[in-house]
C-alpha positions as CSV (number, residue, x, y, z in Angstrom):
1,X,-34.6,164.9,91.1
2,X,-33.7,168.6,90.0
3,X,-31.7,169.0,93.1
4,X,-29.1,166.2,92.0
5,X,-29.3,167.1,88.3
6,X,-28.7,170.6,88.7
7,X,-25.2,170.3,90.9
8,X,-24.3,167.8,88.3
9,X,-24.6,169.8,85.6
10,X,-22.8,172.7,87.1
11,X,-20.1,169.9,87.9
12,X,-19.9,169.0,84.5
13,X,-19.8,172.5,83.0
14,X,-16.6,173.5,85.3
15,X,-15.1,170.2,84.3
16,X,-15.4,171.0,80.7
17,X,-14.2,174.5,81.5
18,X,-11.2,173.0,83.3
19,X,-10.5,170.7,80.5
20,X,-10.5,173.2,77.8
21,X,-8.5,175.7,80.0
22,X,-6.0,172.9,80.4
23,X,-5.4,172.2,76.7
24,X,-5.3,175.8,76.0
25,X,-2.6,176.1,78.5
26,X,-0.8,172.9,77.1
27,X,-1.0,174.4,73.6
28,X,0.8,177.7,74.8
29,X,4.0,176.1,76.7
30,X,6.6,174.8,74.6
31,X,8.6,171.9,75.5
32,X,12.1,171.9,74.8
33,X,11.3,168.5,72.8
34,X,8.4,169.9,71.1
35,X,10.3,173.0,70.1
36,X,13.2,170.8,68.6
37,X,10.9,168.4,66.6
38,X,8.8,171.2,65.4
39,X,11.2,172.8,63.3
40,X,12.3,171.9,59.5
41,X,15.9,170.5,60.1
42,X,15.3,168.1,63.3
43,X,16.5,165.0,62.0
44,X,20.3,166.0,62.5
45,X,20.2,168.1,65.6
46,X,21.5,165.3,68.3
47,X,24.9,164.9,66.2
48,X,25.8,168.7,65.7
49,X,29.2,169.8,66.4
50,X,30.5,173.5,66.6
51,X,32.3,174.7,63.3
52,X,35.7,173.1,62.4
53,X,38.9,174.6,63.0
54,X,37.3,177.1,65.4
55,X,35.2,179.0,62.7
56,X,31.9,180.0,63.7
57,X,28.5,179.4,61.8
58,X,26.8,182.0,60.1
59,X,24.0,184.1,61.0
60,X,20.9,185.5,58.9
61,X,18.6,188.5,60.0
62,X,16.0,186.4,62.1
63,X,18.7,184.9,64.0
64,X,20.3,188.0,64.6
65,X,16.6,189.6,65.4
66,X,15.5,186.6,67.6
67,X,18.7,186.6,69.7
68,X,19.2,190.5,70.1
69,X,15.1,190.2,71.3
70,X,16.2,187.4,73.9
71,X,19.2,189.4,75.2
72,X,17.3,192.6,75.4
73,X,14.6,190.7,77.6
74,X,17.2,189.2,79.8
75,X,18.9,192.4,80.2
76,X,16.1,194.4,81.3
77,X,15.1,191.7,83.7
78,X,18.7,191.4,85.0
79,X,18.9,195.4,85.2
80,X,22.5,194.9,84.3
81,X,23.3,192.9,87.2
82,X,23.3,189.0,86.6
83,X,23.3,188.4,90.6
84,X,20.3,190.5,91.0
85,X,17.4,188.5,92.4
86,X,14.3,188.7,90.5
87,X,10.7,189.2,91.9
88,X,8.2,186.3,91.0
89,X,6.4,188.3,88.5
90,X,9.9,189.6,86.8
91,X,10.5,185.5,86.8
92,X,7.3,184.9,85.1
93,X,7.6,187.4,82.5
94,X,11.6,186.6,81.6
95,X,10.4,182.9,81.4
96,X,7.6,184.2,79.0
97,X,10.1,186.1,76.9
98,X,12.5,183.4,76.5
99,X,9.7,181.1,75.1
100,X,8.3,183.8,72.7
101,X,11.8,184.8,71.5
102,X,12.7,181.2,70.9
103,X,9.2,180.5,69.3
104,X,10.5,183.3,67.1
105,X,13.8,182.0,66.1
106,X,12.4,178.4,65.5
107,X,9.4,179.6,63.0
108,X,11.8,182.0,61.3
109,X,15.1,180.1,61.0
110,X,16.7,180.2,57.7
111,X,20.1,178.4,58.6
112,X,22.1,175.7,56.6
113,X,21.3,172.6,58.1
114,X,24.6,171.9,60.3
115,X,24.4,175.6,61.7
116,X,20.8,175.2,62.3
117,X,21.4,171.9,64.4
118,X,23.9,174.1,66.4
119,X,21.2,176.5,67.0
120,X,18.8,174.2,68.2
121,X,21.2,172.8,70.8
122,X,21.9,176.3,71.8
123,X,17.8,176.9,71.8
124,X,17.3,173.6,73.9
125,X,19.6,174.7,76.7
126,X,18.0,178.3,76.7
127,X,14.5,176.5,76.7
128,X,15.8,174.3,79.7
129,X,16.8,177.3,81.6
130,X,13.5,179.0,81.2
131,X,11.5,175.8,82.3
132,X,13.6,176.0,85.3
133,X,12.3,179.1,86.2
134,X,9.1,178.0,86.8
135,X,10.6,176.1,89.5
136,X,11.4,178.3,92.7
137,X,14.1,175.7,93.9
138,X,15.8,175.9,90.5
139,X,15.7,179.8,89.4
140,X,19.0,180.5,90.0
141,X,20.3,177.6,87.9
142,X,17.2,178.6,85.1
143,X,18.6,182.2,85.3
144,X,22.3,180.9,85.0
145,X,21.6,178.6,82.1
146,X,20.0,181.4,80.1
147,X,22.8,183.4,80.7
148,X,25.4,180.9,79.7
149,X,23.2,180.3,76.4
150,X,23.4,184.2,75.6
151,X,27.3,184.0,76.4
152,X,27.7,181.0,74.2
153,X,25.7,182.4,71.4
154,X,28.7,184.7,69.8
155,X,31.0,181.9,70.8
156,X,28.9,179.4,68.1
157,X,27.9,182.1,65.5
158,X,29.8,184.5,63.5
159,X,29.3,188.3,63.4
160,X,27.3,190.2,63.6
161,X,25.6,188.7,66.4
162,X,23.1,191.2,67.2
163,X,21.0,193.0,65.3
164,X,21.6,197.0,65.0
165,X,25.1,196.1,66.4
166,X,23.8,195.8,69.8
167,X,26.2,194.3,72.1
168,X,25.0,192.4,75.4
169,X,25.9,194.2,78.4
170,X,25.6,191.7,80.7
C-alpha cells in the first residue's frame, strides 16, 4: 500500500507546486485587457480620439518618466538600429521591460480623462506589440508595433515628451 501512496503523494505535491507556479505566472503577466480595465478612467477608452484641431494632449511627470523609461529600454535593445535582429534573451528582456514600464504608466497616470483615454489606446498597442514578442513568428511585427507606438507618442502628446529633455534616437 505504501508503494502506491508515495507516488500518489509525490504526484499531488508536484501538481500543487505547478498550480501555484502557474497562478504566480498569471499574476505577473499583464494582458492588454487587464491593463486597460485596471485603471481609474477605463470607461471612455473605446471612444478616445486625438485632440481637436491638431492640438496635442497634455503630459504629466509620470507620463514623461514612463515613456522615457520605455524609450530607453527599446533604444538599448535595438542598439540604435531598428532593423537589428534581437536574440531570444534580448526579446524576452524587451518584452519584460515594455510590460514593466506600461504598468508604471497605468499605476501613476494623472491625466485628464480624454488624454488618459488617448494614452490607454497607445498603451494597448504597445502591449499588443510586447505580447507579439513572445511568438517567434510575430516578433518582427511586435518590434515594429512597439517602435510605431513610441513614434506616435509625441504626435499625440504635447512637449515635453521625454523626461530630462531625452529625445529618442530611433
